C-alpha positions in Angstrom: -24.2 13.6 -10.1 -26.4 12.5 -7.2 -25.3 12.6 -3.6 -25.5 8.8 -3.5 -23.3 8.5 -6.6 -20.7 10.9 -5.0 -20.7 8.7 -1.9 -20.2 5.5 -4.0 -17.5 7.2 -6.1 -15.6 8.4 -3.0 -11.9 8.3 -3.7 -12.0 6.1 -6.9 -10.6 9.0 -8.8 -7.3 7.9 -7.4 -7.2 4.7 -9.5 -6.0 6.5 -12.7 -3.5 8.4 -10.5 -2.1 5.1 -9.2 -1.7 4.0 -12.9 0.2 7.2 -13.6 2.5 6.7 -10.6 3.2 3.1 -11.7 4.0 4.3 -15.2 6.4 6.9 -13.8 8.4 4.2 -12.0 8.0 1.1 -14.1 11.1 -0.7 -12.8 11.1 0.6 -9.3 7.5 0.6 -8.0 4.9 -2.1 -7.6 1.5 -1.2 -6.5 -0.7 -3.8 -4.9 -4.4 -3.1 -4.4 -6.7 -4.8 -2.0 -10.4 -3.9 -2.2 -12.3 -3.7 1.1 -15.9 -3.3 1.9 -15.5 -2.2 5.5 -16.0 1.5 4.9 -19.7 2.2 4.6 -20.0 -0.7 2.2 -18.3 1.2 -0.6 -17.0 -1.9 -2.3 -20.1 -4.2 -2.4 -19.2 -5.9 -5.7 -18.0 -9.5 -5.8 -14.3 -10.1 -6.7 -15.3 -11.0 -10.3 -17.4 -7.9 -10.6 -14.8 -5.4 -9.5 -12.6 -5.2 -12.7 -15.6 -4.6 -15.1 -17.0 -2.1 -12.6 -13.7 -0.2 -12.6 -13.6 -0.3 -16.4 -17.2 0.9 -17.1 -18.5 2.7 -14.0 -16.1 3.9 -11.4 -13.8 5.4 -12.5 -15.1 4.1 -15.9 -13.9 5.3 -19.2 -12.2 2.0 -20.0 -10.0 2.1 -16.9 -7.9 -1.0 -16.4 -5.4 -1.0 -13.5 -1.7 -1.6 -14.5 -1.1 -3.2 -11.1 -2.4 -6.3 -9.4 -5.9 -6.1 -8.0 -6.3 -8.8 -5.3 -9.4 -10.3 -3.9 -11.4 -8.3 -1.3 -10.3 -8.6 2.3 -10.8 -7.2 5.7 -8.3 -4.6 6.9 -9.7 -4.1 10.4 -11.2 -6.1 13.2 -11.1 -9.6 14.4 -11.0 -11.0 10.8 -8.4 -8.5 9.4 -5.9 -10.0 7.0 -2.5 -10.7 8.5 -0.8 -8.4 6.0 -2.7 -5.5 7.4 -2.1 -6.6 11.0 1.6 -6.4 10.2 1.5 -3.1 8.3 -0.5 -1.4 11.0 1.8 -2.7 13.7 4.9 -1.1 12.1 3.5 2.1 10.6 1.9 4.5 13.1 -1.6 5.8 12.4 -1.9 9.0 10.3 -4.7 10.4 12.5 -5.3 10.6 16.2 -9.0 9.6 15.7 -10.4 7.2 13.2 -14.0 8.4 13.1 -17.4 7.7 14.6 -17.5 4.3 16.1 -21.2 4.0 15.3 -20.3 4.0 11.6 -17.7 1.2 11.9 -18.8 -2.3 11.1 -15.8 -4.1 12.5 -14.8 -5.1 16.0 -12.6 -4.6 17.9 -11.9 -1.0 16.9 -8.3 0.0 17.5 -6.5 3.3 17.3 -4.2 2.1 14.5 -7.1 0.9 12.3 -7.3 1.8 8.6 -9.5 4.9 8.4 -10.9 4.5 4.8 -10.3 3.0 1.4 -7.1 4.2 -0.4 -5.0 4.4 2.7 -1.5 3.7 1.4 1.6 2.0 2.8 5.1 2.5 1.2 7.4 -0.5 1.6 11.0 -0.6 0.5 12.6 -3.1 -1.8 13.6 -5.4 1.1 10.0 -5.5 2.3 10.5 -3.1 5.2 7.5 -0.8 5.9 8.5 2.8 5.4 5.5 5.0 5.8 1.7 5.1 6.0 -0.4 7.7 4.2 -3.9 9.1 4.8 -6.5 8.2 2.1 -6.7 11.8 1.0 -3.0 11.8 0.1 -2.8 11.6 -3.6 -0.5 9.1 -5.3 1.7 11.8 -6.7 2.4 13.0 -3.2 4.3 9.9 -2.5 7.0 10.7 -5.2 9.5 12.3 -2.8 9.4 9.2 -0.5 9.5 6.8 -3.4 12.6 8.6 -4.9 14.3 8.6 -1.5 13.8 4.8 -1.2 15.1 4.3 -4.7 18.1 6.3 -3.9 18.7 4.4 -0.7 18.4 1.1 -2.5 20.8 2.2 -5.2 23.3 3.4 -2.7 23.1 0.1 -0.8 23.6 -1.9 -4.0 26.5 0.2 -5.2 28.4 0.2 -2.0 31.6 -1.9 -1.9 31.1 -5.6 -1.1 33.6 -7.6 0.9 35.8 -9.8 -1.2 36.3 -13.5 -0.7 39.4 -13.0 1.5 37.2 -11.5 4.2 36.5 -15.0 5.6 38.7 -17.5 7.2 38.9 -20.3 4.6 39.1 -23.0 7.3 35.7 -22.4 8.9 34.0 -19.7 6.8 34.0 -17.3 9.8 34.8 -13.6 9.2 38.5 -12.9 9.3 40.0 -9.9 11.0 40.3 -8.0 7.7 38.2 -4.8 7.5 36.8 -3.2 4.4 
């Protein structure tokens, strides 16, 4: 493999690992993938070219993601997508530095910026951001946190719910009954 091919391939070996993680938690985990070309232009393909490129080249071997692959977007800078503005605002950065500013193609550069493709965010079933992970963290390394969130969700849904007598029937306000 040439050095250029290694640079282009980068972390794409994680795609099949994401499929495996999704298969392990089919009813409890949804993976959403947002390609980005802001990191040394490692995703130069058009939106329509990305799926066949994944299937035949990187990672290749007939790979097809078992999760939604959205259109490319910007995750940093003045044109960053609102989803990433929100995620970065509630999940602290995973590193104290984000790299060499000379290699960054966005502006402004912020300490909380995404550092590279395959940075991951774990969000609970209610849509609350739980944790942010460095791109080098492999999908399987999220299992403990995923299982914790599943357990917390299951505990919340199995806890006793107030009965109908807990409200004052005249105005719908809570009664003085405790549960």
